[in-house]
DRENLUM-498926 format. One record per atom (N, C-alpha, C): residue in one letter; atom name; x, y, z. Coordinates in nm, 2 decimals, always signed. Each point is the difference from the previous one (the first is absolute). Layout:
# residues N
node res=A, atom=CA, px=X, py=Y, pz=Z
...
//
This chain:
# residues 64
node res=X, atom=N, px=-4.73, py=+22.56, pz=+17.28
node res=X, atom=CA, px=+0.00, py=-0.05, pz=-0.09
node res=X, atom=C, px=+0.02, py=+0.05, pz=-0.13
node res=X, atom=N, px=+0.06, py=-0.10, pz=-0.10
node res=X, atom=CA, px=+0.06, py=+0.01, pz=-0.17
node res=X, atom=C, px=-0.12, py=+0.02, pz=-0.08
node res=X, atom=N, px=+0.01, py=+0.04, pz=-0.14
node res=X, atom=CA, px=-0.10, py=-0.05, pz=-0.09
node res=X, atom=C, px=+0.14, py=-0.08, pz=-0.08
node res=X, atom=N, px=-0.05, py=-0.10, pz=-0.05
node res=X, atom=CA, px=+0.10, py=-0.12, pz=-0.10
node res=X, atom=C, px=-0.11, py=-0.04, pz=-0.10
node res=X, atom=N, px=+0.09, py=-0.03, pz=-0.11
node res=X, atom=CA, px=-0.08, py=-0.12, pz=-0.13
node res=X, atom=C, px=+0.02, py=-0.14, pz=+0.00
node res=X, atom=N, px=-0.09, py=-0.07, pz=+0.02
node res=X, atom=CA, px=+0.00, py=-0.10, pz=-0.06
node res=X, atom=C, px=+0.07, py=-0.02, pz=-0.12
node res=X, atom=N, px=+0.06, py=-0.09, pz=-0.02
node res=X, atom=CA, px=+0.11, py=-0.03, pz=-0.13
node res=X, atom=C, px=-0.09, py=-0.08, pz=-0.11
node res=X, atom=N, px=-0.05, py=+0.05, pz=-0.12
node res=X, atom=CA, px=-0.14, py=-0.07, pz=-0.10
node res=X, atom=C, px=-0.10, py=+0.11, pz=+0.01
node res=X, atom=N, px=-0.01, py=-0.04, pz=+0.06
node res=X, atom=CA, px=-0.14, py=+0.08, pz=+0.09
node res=X, atom=C, px=-0.05, py=+0.13, pz=-0.03
node res=X, atom=N, px=+0.09, py=+0.08, pz=+0.06
node res=X, atom=CA, px=+0.01, py=+0.15, pz=-0.05
node res=X, atom=C, px=-0.09, py=+0.06, pz=+0.14
node res=X, atom=N, px=-0.03, py=-0.14, pz=+0.09
node res=X, atom=CA, px=-0.10, py=+0.05, pz=+0.07
node res=X, atom=C, px=+0.05, py=+0.10, pz=+0.18
node res=X, atom=N, px=+0.01, py=+0.09, pz=-0.02
node res=X, atom=CA, px=+0.06, py=+0.02, pz=+0.15
node res=X, atom=C, px=-0.12, py=-0.03, pz=+0.09
node res=X, atom=N, px=+0.11, py=+0.00, pz=+0.15
node res=X, atom=CA, px=-0.05, py=-0.01, pz=+0.10
node res=X, atom=C, px=+0.08, py=+0.09, pz=+0.19
node res=X, atom=N, px=-0.04, py=+0.01, pz=+0.07
node res=X, atom=CA, px=+0.10, py=+0.03, pz=+0.05
node res=X, atom=C, px=+0.00, py=-0.12, pz=+0.15
node res=X, atom=N, px=+0.16, py=+0.06, pz=+0.01
node res=X, atom=CA, px=+0.06, py=-0.14, pz=+0.06
node res=X, atom=C, px=+0.04, py=+0.11, pz=+0.15
node res=X, atom=N, px=-0.01, py=-0.10, pz=+0.13
node res=X, atom=CA, px=+0.08, py=+0.02, pz=+0.10
node res=X, atom=C, px=+0.14, py=+0.01, pz=+0.02
node res=X, atom=N, px=+0.01, py=+0.11, pz=+0.04
node res=X, atom=CA, px=+0.18, py=+0.01, pz=-0.04
node res=X, atom=C, px=+0.09, py=-0.12, pz=+0.08
node res=X, atom=N, px=-0.09, py=+0.05, pz=+0.12
node res=X, atom=CA, px=+0.06, py=-0.10, pz=+0.13
node res=X, atom=C, px=-0.04, py=-0.13, pz=-0.01
node res=X, atom=N, px=-0.05, py=-0.06, pz=-0.06
node res=X, atom=CA, px=+0.00, py=-0.18, pz=-0.05
node res=X, atom=C, px=+0.16, py=-0.02, pz=-0.04
node res=X, atom=N, px=+0.04, py=+0.06, pz=-0.07
node res=X, atom=CA, px=+0.10, py=-0.03, pz=-0.11
node res=X, atom=C, px=+0.09, py=-0.02, pz=+0.06
node res=X, atom=N, px=+0.06, py=-0.17, pz=-0.03
node res=X, atom=CA, px=+0.06, py=-0.06, pz=+0.06
node res=X, atom=C, px=+0.16, py=+0.00, pz=-0.10
node res=X, atom=N, px=+0.00, py=-0.03, pz=-0.12
node res=X, atom=CA, px=+0.07, py=+0.02, pz=-0.09
node res=X, atom=C, px=+0.00, py=+0.02, pz=-0.08
node res=X, atom=N, px=+0.07, py=+0.06, pz=-0.10
node res=X, atom=CA, px=-0.08, py=+0.04, pz=-0.15
node res=X, atom=C, px=+0.18, py=-0.07, pz=-0.18
node res=X, atom=N, px=-0.03, py=-0.05, pz=-0.02
node res=X, atom=CA, px=+0.09, py=-0.07, pz=-0.14
node res=X, atom=C, px=-0.05, py=-0.01, pz=-0.05
node res=X, atom=N, px=+0.06, py=+0.09, pz=-0.13
node res=X, atom=CA, px=+0.09, py=-0.03, pz=-0.14
node res=X, atom=C, px=-0.02, py=-0.09, pz=-0.09
node res=X, atom=N, px=-0.04, py=-0.09, pz=-0.05
node res=X, atom=CA, px=+0.03, py=-0.15, pz=-0.02
node res=X, atom=C, px=-0.04, py=-0.03, pz=-0.19
node res=X, atom=N, px=+0.00, py=+0.10, pz=-0.09
node res=X, atom=CA, px=+0.00, py=+0.13, pz=-0.02
node res=X, atom=C, px=-0.12, py=+0.12, pz=+0.08
node res=X, atom=N, px=-0.10, py=-0.17, pz=-0.05
node res=X, atom=CA, px=-0.12, py=+0.15, pz=+0.03
node res=X, atom=C, px=-0.04, py=+0.02, pz=+0.16
node res=X, atom=N, px=-0.03, py=+0.09, pz=+0.08
node res=X, atom=CA, px=-0.01, py=+0.04, pz=+0.10
node res=X, atom=C, px=-0.13, py=-0.02, pz=+0.16
node res=X, atom=N, px=+0.10, py=-0.12, pz=+0.07
node res=X, atom=CA, px=-0.06, py=-0.08, pz=+0.10
node res=X, atom=C, px=+0.01, py=+0.07, pz=+0.10
node res=X, atom=N, px=-0.17, py=+0.02, pz=+0.06
node res=X, atom=CA, px=+0.01, py=+0.02, pz=+0.10
node res=X, atom=C, px=-0.03, py=-0.10, pz=+0.13
node res=X, atom=N, px=+0.04, py=-0.01, pz=+0.12
node res=X, atom=CA, px=-0.01, py=-0.09, pz=+0.05
node res=X, atom=C, px=-0.06, py=+0.06, pz=+0.12
node res=X, atom=N, px=-0.14, py=-0.02, pz=+0.10
node res=X, atom=CA, px=-0.05, py=+0.00, pz=+0.09
node res=X, atom=C, px=+0.05, py=+0.00, pz=+0.14
node res=X, atom=N, px=-0.03, py=+0.03, pz=+0.11
node res=X, atom=CA, px=+0.02, py=-0.08, pz=+0.12
node res=X, atom=C, px=-0.05, py=-0.17, pz=+0.02
node res=X, atom=N, px=-0.13, py=-0.01, pz=-0.07
node res=X, atom=CA, px=-0.10, py=-0.08, pz=-0.02
node res=X, atom=C, px=+0.02, py=-0.13, pz=-0.04
node res=X, atom=N, px=+0.11, py=+0.03, pz=-0.06
node res=X, atom=CA, px=+0.08, py=-0.09, pz=-0.17
node res=X, atom=C, px=-0.10, py=+0.02, pz=-0.09
node res=X, atom=N, px=-0.06, py=+0.08, pz=-0.04
node res=X, atom=CA, px=-0.03, py=+0.02, pz=-0.12
node res=X, atom=C, px=+0.07, py=+0.12, pz=-0.10
node res=X, atom=N, px=-0.01, py=-0.06, pz=-0.11
node res=X, atom=CA, px=+0.12, py=+0.03, pz=-0.14
node res=X, atom=C, px=-0.09, py=+0.10, pz=-0.06
node res=X, atom=N, px=+0.02, py=+0.11, pz=-0.04
node res=X, atom=CA, px=-0.06, py=+0.10, pz=-0.13
node res=X, atom=C, px=+0.12, py=-0.01, pz=-0.10
node res=X, atom=N, px=-0.11, py=-0.01, pz=-0.15
node res=X, atom=CA, px=+0.13, py=+0.03, pz=-0.07
node res=X, atom=C, px=-0.04, py=+0.17, pz=-0.07
node res=X, atom=N, px=+0.07, py=+0.13, pz=+0.04
node res=X, atom=CA, px=-0.02, py=+0.09, pz=-0.08
node res=X, atom=C, px=+0.10, py=+0.07, pz=-0.10
node res=X, atom=N, px=-0.08, py=+0.13, pz=-0.07
node res=X, atom=CA, px=+0.06, py=+0.02, pz=-0.10
node res=X, atom=C, px=+0.13, py=+0.10, pz=+0.03
node res=X, atom=N, px=-0.01, py=+0.05, pz=+0.11
node res=X, atom=CA, px=+0.10, py=+0.08, pz=+0.07
node res=X, atom=C, px=+0.15, py=-0.05, pz=+0.03
node res=X, atom=N, px=+0.08, py=+0.09, pz=+0.00
node res=X, atom=CA, px=+0.12, py=+0.01, pz=-0.03
node res=X, atom=C, px=+0.04, py=-0.05, pz=+0.20
node res=X, atom=N, px=+0.08, py=-0.12, pz=+0.02
node res=X, atom=CA, px=+0.03, py=-0.04, pz=+0.13
node res=X, atom=C, px=+0.02, py=+0.18, pz=+0.07
node res=X, atom=N, px=+0.10, py=+0.05, pz=-0.07
node res=X, atom=CA, px=+0.04, py=+0.17, pz=+0.02
node res=X, atom=C, px=-0.12, py=+0.09, pz=+0.01
node res=X, atom=N, px=-0.10, py=-0.02, pz=-0.08
node res=X, atom=CA, px=-0.14, py=+0.12, pz=+0.04
node res=X, atom=C, px=-0.01, py=-0.09, pz=+0.09
node res=X, atom=N, px=-0.07, py=-0.11, pz=+0.05
node res=X, atom=CA, px=-0.05, py=-0.04, pz=+0.17
node res=X, atom=C, px=+0.03, py=+0.07, pz=+0.10
node res=X, atom=N, px=+0.14, py=+0.01, pz=+0.04
node res=X, atom=CA, px=+0.11, py=+0.02, pz=+0.06
node res=X, atom=C, px=-0.03, py=+0.14, pz=+0.00
node res=X, atom=N, px=+0.02, py=+0.11, pz=-0.09
node res=X, atom=CA, px=-0.06, py=+0.15, pz=-0.01
node res=X, atom=C, px=-0.14, py=+0.00, pz=+0.05
node res=X, atom=N, px=-0.08, py=-0.06, pz=-0.06
node res=X, atom=CA, px=-0.11, py=+0.03, pz=+0.10
node res=X, atom=C, px=-0.02, py=-0.04, pz=+0.10
node res=X, atom=N, px=+0.02, py=-0.09, pz=+0.05
node res=X, atom=CA, px=+0.01, py=-0.06, pz=+0.17
node res=X, atom=C, px=+0.06, py=+0.12, pz=+0.03
node res=X, atom=N, px=+0.13, py=+0.02, pz=-0.03
node res=X, atom=CA, px=+0.07, py=+0.12, pz=+0.07
node res=X, atom=C, px=-0.10, py=+0.11, pz=+0.00
node res=X, atom=N, px=-0.03, py=+0.05, pz=-0.09
node res=X, atom=CA, px=-0.12, py=+0.13, pz=+0.01
node res=X, atom=C, px=-0.13, py=+0.00, pz=+0.06
node res=X, atom=N, px=-0.05, py=-0.13, pz=+0.03
node res=X, atom=CA, px=-0.12, py=-0.03, pz=+0.10
node res=X, atom=C, px=+0.07, py=-0.01, pz=+0.13
node res=X, atom=N, px=+0.08, py=-0.04, pz=+0.01
node res=X, atom=CA, px=+0.09, py=+0.01, pz=+0.17
node res=X, atom=C, px=+0.03, py=+0.19, pz=+0.04
node res=X, atom=N, px=+0.06, py=+0.05, pz=-0.11
node res=X, atom=CA, px=+0.04, py=+0.17, pz=+0.05
node res=X, atom=C, px=-0.16, py=+0.04, pz=-0.01
node res=X, atom=N, px=-0.11, py=-0.06, pz=-0.06
node res=X, atom=CA, px=-0.13, py=+0.07, pz=+0.04
node res=X, atom=C, px=-0.10, py=-0.02, pz=+0.09
node res=X, atom=N, px=+0.03, py=-0.15, pz=+0.07
node res=X, atom=CA, px=-0.01, py=-0.01, pz=+0.08
node res=X, atom=C, px=+0.07, py=+0.07, pz=+0.14
node res=X, atom=N, px=+0.12, py=+0.04, pz=+0.04
node res=X, atom=CA, px=+0.13, py=+0.04, pz=+0.11
node res=X, atom=C, px=-0.02, py=+0.12, pz=-0.01
node res=X, atom=N, px=-0.05, py=+0.06, pz=-0.10
node res=X, atom=CA, px=-0.04, py=+0.20, pz=-0.04
node res=X, atom=C, px=-0.11, py=+0.03, pz=+0.10
node res=X, atom=N, px=-0.08, py=-0.13, pz=+0.04
node res=X, atom=CA, px=-0.10, py=+0.04, pz=+0.05
node res=X, atom=C, px=+0.03, py=-0.04, pz=+0.16
node res=X, atom=N, px=+0.08, py=+0.03, pz=+0.07
node res=X, atom=CA, px=+0.05, py=-0.07, pz=+0.13
node res=X, atom=C, px=+0.11, py=+0.15, pz=+0.07
node res=X, atom=N, px=+0.04, py=+0.07, pz=-0.12
node res=X, atom=CA, px=+0.06, py=+0.12, pz=+0.06
node res=X, atom=C, px=-0.07, py=+0.12, pz=+0.05
//
């Protein structure tokens, strides 16, 4: 799970990173989920990718 912020609302929410299908910058960052739902967030595409990588590293650290 990663924390992201809705664009213009400044509302933080937790997103299941496993449901992310694509991320685009158009110039706003648009996250498309596997369900087809689209979310527009304040974070950059690179920041989302970094958070997802940190999340997955944390999960796999527990399996060692």
